[in-house]
Steps between C-alpha positions, in 0.01 A plus 500: 500500500844535656746718313850371441762704682843511347839573645549876511131578566405686817223315685273644773468235773304691766370848583530665842300784658221513241747506213740762637790252475552178306712190544671447164721230350722492195739229383813652349542413134841449343460834318396699807711817524565437872614135470851466637485825697487554875179587687665815637596624153133535403306824512167341599185702429360708786259312730651165398672249732676180395406269788630159386699320234397139436790313342447128454394366840640801689320812622742790534435819697675734257791719600675759285779252416276218374519436124190489281524178298314373195210284622470675838145563615495852641223581746403865552252703699422805291251773431275406206608817318859367489419168331570620145833659606600175670402294194705729274799484734502121547329354197637411161757743368 
């Protein structure tokens, strides 16, 4: 049975190196505390890297000046121990 994933939920897509790092995705909800802010203004959790922003049909290699917009799919590589911190930071406010 496949679980429904909603906007604002952090999803594990893939694990690397026997689970030492995960590929994660979250779609920014309208009430995300980071929506409307710049990538560079964020204090990302340790051992976490934002590797891509998927916006519509575009894939963006994020720079510090890129905005984080409602509906963006953010793709991270992160340590599993940082998943809850990332969910709290990016999920519903």
